[in-house]
N, CA, C and O atoms as a DFTB+ gen file, in Angstrom:
448 C
 N C O
     1  1     187.734      25.443     256.329
     2  2     187.336      24.135     254.884
     3  2     185.980      24.659     254.799
     4  3     185.265      24.941     255.761
     5  1     185.657      24.775     253.430
     6  2     184.482      25.258     253.123
     7  2     183.970      23.586     252.639
     8  3     184.737      22.722     252.216
     9  1     182.438      23.434     252.844
    10  2     181.980      22.457     252.367
    11  2     180.527      22.956     251.569
    12  3     180.217      24.146     251.629
    13  1     179.916      22.267     251.044
    14  2     178.668      22.286     250.476
    15  2     177.894      21.324     250.406
    16  3     178.268      20.190     250.105
    17  1     176.738      21.634     250.669
    18  2     175.723      20.652     250.688
    19  2     174.132      21.076     249.940
    20  3     173.491      22.110     250.132
    21  1     173.726      19.753     248.934
    22  2     172.598      20.414     248.335
    23  2     171.648      19.050     249.117
    24  3     172.078      17.922     249.356
    25  1     170.332      19.560     249.385
    26  2     169.517      19.097     250.227
    27  2     168.101      19.184     249.544
    28  3     168.054      19.908     248.550
    29  1     166.559      18.345     250.056
    30  2     165.609      18.795     250.009
    31  2     165.101      19.925     250.060
    32  3     164.231      20.338     249.294
    33  1     165.655      20.593     251.066
    34  2     166.019      21.968     251.547
    35  2     166.616      22.974     250.784
    36  3     166.792      24.101     251.247
    37  1     167.001      22.597     249.438
    38  2     167.813      23.585     249.173
    39  2     169.743      24.003     249.010
    40  3     170.166      22.847     248.971
    41  1     170.535      24.565     248.944
    42  2     171.853      24.983     248.537
    43  2     172.368      25.522     249.920
    44  3     172.093      26.687     250.207
    45  1     173.224      24.619     250.954
    46  2     173.963      24.641     252.560
    47  2     175.222      25.492     251.640
    48  3     175.317      25.717     250.434
    49  1     176.073      25.823     252.756
    50  2     177.289      26.318     252.666
    51  2     177.719      26.384     254.249
    52  3     176.978      26.736     255.167
    53  1     179.077      25.968     254.355
    54  2     179.869      25.895     255.573
    55  2     181.005      26.379     255.641
    56  3     181.830      25.633     255.113
    57  1     181.423      27.280     256.048
    58  2     182.720      27.811     256.105
    59  2     183.453      27.421     257.142
    60  3     184.545      27.986     257.195
    61  1     183.196      26.511     258.142
    62  2     183.962      26.211     259.062
    63  2     184.084      24.656     259.557
    64  3     183.961      24.185     260.688
    65  1     184.428      23.901     258.045
    66  2     184.264      22.509     258.348
    67  2     182.597      21.599     258.725
    68  3     182.358      20.400     258.865
    69  1     182.054      22.345     258.764
    70  2     180.615      21.370     258.582
    71  2     179.863      22.308     260.595
    72  3     178.679      22.206     260.918
    73  1     180.668      22.878     261.278
    74  2     180.469      22.898     262.567
    75  2     178.987      23.891     262.527
    76  3     178.046      23.816     263.317
    77  1     179.089      24.533     261.709
    78  2     177.730      26.041     261.257
    79  2     177.446      25.388     259.723
    80  3     178.279      24.687     259.146
    81  1     176.148      25.734     259.174
    82  2     175.448      25.609     258.037
    83  2     174.809      27.104     257.585
    84  3     173.926      27.648     258.249
    85  1     175.285      27.590     256.568
    86  2     173.827      28.661     256.238
    87  2     173.223      28.686     254.260
    88  3     173.728      28.376     253.180
    89  1     172.060      29.182     254.690
    90  2     171.520      28.906     253.294
    91  2     172.008      30.270     252.581
    92  3     171.360      31.285     252.831
    93  1     172.984      30.343     251.808
    94  2     172.775      32.145     250.898
    95  2     171.531      32.326     250.530
    96  3     170.765      31.656     249.837
    97  1     171.393      33.710     251.306
    98  2     169.975      34.229     250.367
    99  2     169.292      33.920     248.763
   100  3     168.132      33.734     248.397
   101  1     170.565      33.962     248.049
   102  2     170.696      33.673     246.561
   103  2     170.563      32.073     246.002
   104  3     170.720      31.639     244.861
   105  1     170.278      31.507     247.019
   106  2     170.499      30.185     246.672
   107  2     169.246      29.111     245.847
   108  3     168.254      28.942     246.556
   109  1     169.215      28.618     244.895
   110  2     168.518      28.000     244.353
   111  2     167.534      27.859     244.963
   112  3     167.599      27.871     246.193
   113  1     166.586      27.720     244.457
   114  2     165.046      26.866     245.279
   115  2     165.175      25.808     244.042
   116  3     165.893      25.669     243.052
   117  1     163.926      25.052     244.739
   118  2     163.832      23.588     244.956
   119  2     164.990      22.345     245.876
   120  3     166.036      22.673     246.436
   121  1     164.534      21.205     245.817
   122  2     165.460      20.086     245.801
   123  2     166.695      20.156     244.835
   124  3     166.616      20.086     243.608
   125  1     168.166      20.344     245.767
   126  2     168.819      19.929     245.374
   127  2     169.187      19.083     244.683
   128  3     170.326      18.989     245.139
   129  1     169.121      17.999     243.539
   130  2     169.712      16.819     243.312
   131  2     171.296      16.519     243.140
   132  3     171.960      15.608     243.635
   133  1     171.580      17.282     242.518
   134  2     173.347      17.143     242.105
   135  2     173.937      18.677     242.340
   136  3     173.544      19.814     242.078
   137  1     174.859      18.204     242.847
   138  2     176.057      19.872     243.168
   139  2     177.492      19.342     242.677
   140  3     178.149      18.583     243.390
   141  1     178.020      19.854     241.210
   142  2     179.252      19.762     241.075
   143  2     180.368      20.914     241.839
   144  3     179.893      22.048     241.779
   145  1     181.502      20.873     242.420
   146  2     182.431      21.726     242.369
   147  2     183.567      21.237     241.544
   148  3     183.827      20.108     241.127
   149  1     184.309      22.629     241.390
   150  2     185.679      22.596     240.512
   151  2     186.536      22.479     241.850
   152  3     186.580      23.148     242.883
   153  1     187.129      21.459     241.438
   154  2     188.408      21.538     242.196
   155  2     189.803      22.156     242.258
   156  3     190.673      22.093     243.126
   157  1     189.764      22.632     241.346
   158  2     190.720      24.063     240.898
   159  2     190.790      25.231     241.548
   160  3     191.771      25.904     241.865
   161  1     188.963      25.500     241.808
   162  2     188.668      26.459     241.961
   163  2     187.200      26.252     242.448
   164  3     186.242      26.248     241.675
   165  1     187.056      25.991     244.500
   166  2     185.749      25.737     245.064
   167  2     184.612      26.732     244.511
   168  3     183.459      26.473     244.167
   169  1     185.215      27.789     244.532
   170  2     183.959      28.903     243.843
   171  2     183.135      28.587     243.171
   172  3     181.994      28.727     243.612
   173  1     183.351      27.894     241.502
   174  2     182.948      27.498     240.601
   175  2     182.086      26.026     240.799
   176  3     182.518      24.893     241.011
   177  1     180.124      26.730     240.574
   178  2     179.725      25.463     241.637
   179  2     178.405      25.415     240.204
   180  3     178.074      26.276     239.389
   181  1     177.861      23.762     240.466
   182  2     176.727      23.969     239.240
   183  2     176.094      22.938     239.842
   184  3     176.519      21.842     240.206
   185  1     174.656      23.600     239.918
   186  2     173.651      22.835     240.810
   187  2     172.852      22.346     239.879
   188  3     172.507      23.101     238.970
   189  1     172.232      20.528     239.911
   190  2     170.924      20.636     239.281
   191  2     170.124      20.404     240.138
   192  3     170.376      19.610     241.045
   193  1     168.638      21.239     240.008
   194  2     167.726      21.025     241.374
   195  2     166.284      21.011     240.577
   196  3     165.988      21.637     239.559
   197  1     165.491      20.122     241.340
   198  2     164.021      20.308     241.069
   199  2     163.437      21.734     239.863
   200  3     162.506      21.552     239.078
   201  1     163.927      22.585     239.926
   202  2     163.429      23.749     239.175
   203  2     164.570      23.993     238.223
   204  3     164.681      25.165     237.863
   205  1     165.382      23.190     237.772
   206  2     166.208      23.849     236.786
   207  2     168.115      23.341     237.298
   208  3     168.597      22.650     238.195
   209  1     168.564      23.986     236.377
   210  2     170.722      24.052     236.675
   211  2     170.679      25.129     236.970
   212  3     169.816      25.916     236.583
   213  1     171.531      25.365     237.657
   214  2     172.219      26.782     238.475
   215  2     173.829      26.498     238.289
   216  3     174.537      25.495     238.368
   217  1     174.035      27.815     238.015
   218  2     175.677      28.295     238.325
   219  2     176.106      28.810     238.988
   220  3     175.344      29.635     239.493
   221  1     176.885      28.813     239.291
   222  2     177.886      29.584     240.559
   223  2     178.966      30.155     240.655
   224  3     179.738      29.251     240.976
   225  1     179.745      31.430     240.559
   226  2     181.193      31.994     240.154
   227  2     181.788      32.143     241.184
   228  3     182.981      32.446     241.197
   229  1     180.916      31.916     242.503
   230  2     181.389      32.950     243.530
   231  2     181.348      32.196     245.199
   232  3     181.351      32.754     246.297
   233  1     181.311      30.689     244.834
   234  2     180.893      30.002     246.068
   235  2     179.930      29.696     246.562
   236  3     179.907      29.087     247.631
   237  1     178.609      30.136     245.731
   238  2     177.182      29.888     245.970
   239  2     176.324      31.331     246.837
   240  3     175.348      31.494     247.568
   241  1     177.150      31.962     246.351
   242  2     176.527      33.100     247.130
   243  2     175.974      33.659     246.301
   244  3     175.672      34.738     246.811
   245  1     175.490      33.630     244.924
   246  2     175.301      34.383     243.774
   247  2     174.915      33.220     242.846
   248  3     175.891      32.665     242.341
   249  1     173.507      32.642     242.451
   250  2     173.786      31.809     241.074
   251  2     172.704      32.486     239.937
   252  3     171.844      33.359     240.051
   253  1     173.114      31.749     238.915
   254  2     172.099      32.211     237.481
   255  2     171.610      30.605     237.254
   256  3     172.216      29.566     237.519
   257  1     170.601      30.763     236.803
   258  2     169.756      29.901     236.016
   259  2     169.717      29.680     234.828
   260  3     169.099      30.484     234.130
   261  1     170.373      28.501     234.191
   262  2     170.663      27.931     232.817
   263  2     169.370      27.393     232.048
   264  3     168.736      26.379     232.340
   265  1     169.178      28.055     231.270
   266  2     167.904      27.599     230.002
   267  2     168.125      26.184     229.664
   268  3     169.078      26.198     228.886
   269  1     167.687      24.797     229.869
   270  2     168.018      24.065     228.936
   271  2     166.942      23.249     228.162
   272  3     166.951      22.532     227.161
   273  1     165.802      23.766     229.262
   274  2     164.489      22.849     228.109
   275  2     163.860      22.199     228.902
   276  3     162.637      22.322     228.837
   277  1     164.400      21.326     229.879
   278  2     163.881      20.247     230.570
   279  2     164.843      20.219     231.786
   280  3     165.836      20.944     231.858
   281  1     164.374      19.090     232.985
   282  2     165.516      19.068     233.869
   283  2     166.369      18.661     233.864
   284  3     166.343      17.432     233.931
   285  1     167.483      19.204     233.800
   286  2     168.564      18.607     233.202
   287  2     169.576      18.366     234.820
   288  3     169.703      19.455     235.380
   289  1     170.168      17.364     235.491
   290  2     170.801      16.894     236.304
   291  2     172.382      16.796     235.773
   292  3     172.851      15.920     235.046
   293  1     173.090      17.997     236.370
   294  2     174.671      17.984     235.724
   295  2     175.303      16.634     236.470
   296  3     175.142      16.335     237.653
   297  1     175.908      16.049     235.678
   298  2     176.895      14.820     236.270
   299  2     178.429      15.281     236.163
   300  3     179.177      14.859     237.044
   301  1     178.994      16.151     235.114
   302  2     180.264      16.348     234.857
   303  2     180.577      17.643     234.157
   304  3     179.694      18.410     233.773
   305  1     181.714      17.834     234.023
   306  2     181.808      18.607     232.396
   307  2     183.289      18.595     232.713
   308  3     183.981      18.835     233.702
   309  1     183.594      18.007     230.777
   310  2     184.336      17.675     230.293
   311  2     185.430      18.520     229.963
   312  3     185.195      19.727     229.929
   313  1     186.782      18.052     229.668
   314  2     188.028      19.655     229.332
   315  2     187.963      20.519     228.485
   316  3     188.703      21.503     228.479
   317  1     186.996      20.270     227.571
   318  2     186.685      21.668     226.911
   319  2     185.259      21.663     227.121
   320  3     184.449      21.763     226.200
   321  1     185.017      21.568     228.096
   322  2     183.666      22.498     228.677
   323  2     182.484      21.977     228.530
   324  3     181.612      22.846     228.561
   325  1     181.989      20.647     228.344
   326  2     180.679      20.861     227.108
   327  2     179.804      19.725     228.955
   328  3     180.034      18.611     229.425
   329  1     179.302      20.332     229.164
   330  2     177.826      19.792     230.726
   331  2     177.350      18.496     230.045
   332  3     176.483      18.356     229.182
   333  1     178.159      17.553     230.668
   334  2     177.549      16.285     230.712
   335  2     176.095      16.034     231.593
   336  3     176.121      16.515     232.726
   337  1     175.091      15.477     231.275
   338  2     174.086      14.966     232.623
   339  2     173.365      14.692     231.532
   340  3     173.637      14.604     230.335
   341  1     171.874      14.511     232.513
   342  2     170.831      13.484     232.231
   343  2     169.484      14.443     232.518
   344  3     169.441      15.330     233.371
   345  1     168.441      14.080     231.652
   346  2     167.043      14.546     231.962
   347  2     166.217      13.607     232.625
   348  3     165.008      13.818     232.718
   349  1     166.983      12.134     233.309
   350  2     166.222      11.335     233.018
   351  2     166.037      10.069     231.986
   352  3     166.003       8.882     232.309
   353  1     165.943      10.527     230.883
   354  2     166.056       9.523     229.927
   355  2     167.645       9.532     228.954
   356  3     167.682       9.410     227.730
   357  1     168.477       9.651     229.570
   358  2     169.916       9.077     229.066
   359  2     170.956       9.980     229.417
   360  3     170.729      10.774     230.330
   361  1     172.045       9.993     228.854
   362  2     173.279      11.026     228.991
   363  2     172.999      12.236     227.777
   364  3     173.254      11.741     226.679
   365  1     172.605      13.497     227.673
   366  2     173.194      14.726     227.264
   367  2     173.838      15.144     227.234
   368  3     174.411      14.946     228.306
   369  1     174.753      16.215     226.270
   370  2     175.657      17.049     227.044
   371  2     175.543      19.082     226.013
   372  3     175.375      19.485     224.863
   373  1     175.721      19.557     227.103
   374  2     175.169      20.893     226.901
   375  2     176.734      22.166     226.794
   376  3     177.527      22.302     227.725
   377  1     176.788      22.596     226.042
   378  2     178.040      23.665     225.807
   379  2     177.357      24.334     227.400
   380  3     176.274      24.586     227.928
   381  1     178.732      24.389     227.654
   382  2     178.887      24.825     228.943
   383  2     179.987      26.674     229.103
   384  3     181.212      26.795     229.128
   385  1     179.064      27.628     229.166
   386  2     179.857      28.563     228.662
   387  2     180.269      29.452     230.397
   388  3     179.616      30.040     231.260
   389  1     181.442      29.152     230.214
   390  2     181.871      29.693     232.043
   391  2     183.269      30.123     231.742
   392  3     183.984      29.837     230.781
   393  1     183.526      30.987     232.942
   394  2     184.555      31.679     232.762
   395  2     185.822      30.793     233.367
   396  3     187.024      31.036     233.259
   397  1     185.003      29.415     234.203
   398  2     185.725      28.025     234.554
   399  2     185.390      27.396     233.716
   400  3     184.186      27.590     233.545
   401  1     185.884      26.508     232.854
   402  2     185.117      25.998     232.312
   403  2     186.213      24.234     232.781
   404  3     186.342      23.286     232.007
   405  1     186.479      24.275     233.418
   406  2     187.559      22.855     233.836
   407  2     186.810      22.510     235.464
   408  3     187.253      22.546     236.612
   409  1     185.642      22.216     234.941
   410  2     184.644      21.561     236.756
   411  2     184.625      20.411     236.011
   412  3     184.537      20.265     234.792
   413  1     184.724      19.560     236.960
   414  2     184.891      17.649     237.168
   415  2     183.916      17.701     237.921
   416  3     184.012      18.654     238.694
   417  1     182.960      17.075     238.060
   418  2     182.120      15.802     239.104
   419  2     183.070      15.498     240.264
   420  3     184.151      14.912     240.213
   421  1     182.412      16.043     241.364
   422  2     183.476      15.787     242.553
   423  2     182.588      15.168     243.607
   424  3     181.710      14.692     242.887
   425  1     182.323      14.934     244.570
   426  2     181.616      14.133     245.615
   427  2     181.591      15.165     246.572
   428  3     182.721      15.648     246.637
   429  1     180.629      15.847     247.524
   430  2     180.576      16.856     248.326
   431  2     180.293      16.211     249.621
   432  3     179.446      15.318     249.607
   433  1     180.981      16.576     250.977
   434  2     182.113      17.829     250.574
   435  2     183.937      17.373     250.064
   436  3     184.639      16.373     250.209
   437  1     184.079      18.426     249.572
   438  2     185.362      18.629     249.234
   439  2     186.106      17.290     250.017
   440  3     185.733      16.991     251.151
   441  1     187.116      16.560     249.370
   442  2     188.312      15.684     250.090
   443  2     189.209      16.912     250.122
   444  3     189.124      17.881     249.368
   445  1     190.163      16.709     251.202
   446  2     191.364      17.577     251.375
   447  2     191.924      17.163     250.668
   448  3     193.059      17.588     250.452
């Protein structure tokens, strides 16, 4: 079972149900304050960090930073692909261009 965790030291991944954890070399920098996992494809991740918004399509091995203009924290993605989140002053919406637009908020770790 693959588990993901966002911590004050960054992003971590376990591929053995939590017995061992690794921090991929290309993981987001800064404190991970929110983490979204696509329940239909657990390789598609969105991380809100103290350094910005990051996207991964390969289970957290590689990430790309999405420029949002503020420290946007993701909360959910709606069915049409709009990323909903906050910069601390209210609810905001951003277009979410992704090959996997059906991402929804889910608690980490994933539930079987």
